[in-house]
N, C-alpha and C positions, 0 to 999 in steps of 0.2 A: 382428158374433163380432169382438171385435180379435183378430187374428192375433197370435199368441207366441212364442218364441221359448226352448227349453228351456238353463239353463246347469249343468253337470254339474261340480263342485268334488271335487279331490283333494287330501288334507290333508298336511301335513308330517311326518316321520316323530317316532314319540309322540302326533301329532294326530290327534284324532275330528273329525268331521261340524260341532262344536258347532263349533270356530273359525272356522267362517263365519257364524255367528251374528249379528253387528251388520252383514250386509251385506242381511239379512231385508228390513229396513223401506226400504234405502237404493234397493236394484235399481228401474229402472220396473217398472210395474206390466203390462207387458209379454212379462218375461223372467220364465218359468217356473225361479224357484231350487230345484236337486236337489242340495245338499250327499250326498256320497257318504258311508257308511259303511263303515269298512274293518273286515274281523275283528279280532276281540281288542280292541276298546275299545267306549265307548258301548253302546247298546243290543246290539251283538254281543260285548262282551267276553268270553262263554265260548265264545268261537267259537275254534279253532286260528291262532298268529299265521302268518302269511306265511313259506315261506324262499326265496323268491324273485320278484325283479319280475314273472317269468312266471306264476308261483301268480297275483299279486297281480292284475293282465288276468284273468285267466282268470275270478277272481270277480268281477270288476269290469262282464267283459263281460255276467257270466250278468244281472247283477244292472240294467245300461243297455239290452239290447238290448230288451225288447218296451217299451220309453221311447220308439224314437227312430224308429218308423215315421210316415212322414206329418208331423213338425215339426221345422224347422231347430233345428238347438242347435248348444251351444258348448262345447269343456272350457276348466276353467283347473283350473291345479295348482302347487303350492306345494313347491319342492327333491325330495322323494320322490314328490311328488303330480304334478310338472312329466313327469320319467317315464312315470311311469304313465297319465299322458295321454297321451304322445306314442308308448310303445306299441300302446294300445289305440287310436288313429287307425288304424296298420299292421294291425293285428288285425282292424279291420272292413273294412277295405280286401282282406282276404286273404278274406275273407267273402261278399263282394259286398252288402256292408251300406252304408246309406247313411254317411255320413262328417261328420265335421264342419264346419261353410262358419267358422266360426275356432275359433283355439288363442291359451291365455295362458299362458305361460310364466314363474312367476316364481320368484325366488331360485332360481335352476340356470344353470349354465352350458348350453354346446349342447353336445348326448350324445358325441358321439362326440371330444370332448377328453381327452385324457388325464388319468388323474386319480391317477397313481402318484405323484405330490409332495405330495397330498394326508394326513392326519391320517388312522386307519383307525380310529374312534373306538371301535367293537363289540368291539376285542381289547385293550383297556384296562382294566388292573387297578382294583377297584371306587372307589377315592379319587380317583383319576385320575379316572375317568371321570365320576366326580360335578363334582371341579373344571370340570373340562371343559366341562362342561352349563351349569354358573351362567357362568361366562364366556362360553359360546354366545349366550346369551340364552333368552328366547322361554317359557322357564316362572323363576315368581319365586324368589329365595333362600329366600324364608322355606320353600317348599314341600318342601325339601332337610330342614328340622328333622321333618317330619311321617314318622316311620318306617314306620307303617300306610299312609300313601298311598305311599311309594316300593314297598313292596313290590308293590302293583301296577303302576306307570307305571313304573319302571326294568326292569324285564325286557321292556316292550314297547318300550321308546324304541331298549334296546339292541337288539332283534333289526330292530326299522325301520332303525338302520343299518348292521346286518348284510347286510337286504336290498339299501338303497341301494348303501353300497359295494360289494358283492358283482356290483352291476350291470354287463355287459358290452355294450360297443353292436356292434351288426351292420348292416353296410352296408344298407340298405334298396335296392330295385326301383325304388320313386320318389321324389320329392319329396312332398312334404306336399299334401295339397290345397286349402289355405286359406290365406290372411294367414295370420300370426302376429303378437300382441304379446306382449312379452319387457318384465318388470318387474324392477327390481335393484338393491337396495339399496348407497348409495356406502360404506357404513360394514361394509361385507359382509366378511369374513376367506377366506369360505370359497369366493366366488365371483369369477372376476375379471374384468376390466372386456373382456379378450379374449376370454373362454370365452361371455362375455354376445352379445359381436361376430357373433361363429360362428355363431349360432341363424341368419342368412341364406343361412345355404349348404342347411338344409334346405327348402326351397319355393320356387318362380319366382315367386312373388304376392307382395306386399308384406311387411316385417318392420319392425313400428316400437317400437320402445326407449325405455322412459320410465327416468329414473334417479330414487332417491328418497332421501332422507337418511341413513336408518337403518341399521339392520344386515340381519344375514339374516332375520331377525322385522321386519324393517320391516310387512310385511303385520297384524301386530295392531297397527300404533300409526297408520298412514294409513286405516283404512276408506273413510272418503268421497274421498278422493282415485282409490282403486284401483276402486272403484264407477263416480265419473265416468267412469274411461275405459272401465268393462265397458259404461255406458251409452250413451256417444258411439260405441261401438264395434260393438256389434249391433245397437242400434237400426235403422240404415241399411240391415242386410242383412234387416227384417221383411220379408215379401212385403207 
């Protein structure tokens, strides 16, 4: 029987598990793909949205807890998903449960870096909010011309941004339990290279940084390159 490793993926603000769909056929067969559906979207669209990162972590913990016994696993988070992956790792440690063998942090600076200079998108008036979301990318401009889609999507997106922008880092009792990989878009106006480089202080293991030519949503543009990095990183970790 082939040994396996599980990969749990957490999306960006406003994203559903479907944002990772293009990875499914690119991942090596020994990597068991688990894109996590957060509350308030996709098949969980009728469930209440989160009020904080803590609530998101509480929810995701319940989802993955039954799936991590006796199998090595890794987390991949993009933007807000990186914060969920980071805090979830410490939740597992608090509960004396198995911890990830690798962590991928994507589209996010190190969590301890101050963010008081950043835009607070969730506080913007509707017109400005739409303009900023179009500028940020990740959602086709044409999407904003369909009121029936916006009625569902914009409240979720604004709420996710509130959750993400209200996150406050607290000092951790120990470093992360494994090596980490950080992925960054060179044209990302949300995340600076200094913020990316600071991830190394959160682990005593390797911290590998990969730069992509895209913006904050390079994850949508470079699936083959990203999955190559995942495959090459995780396959050597399978026993």
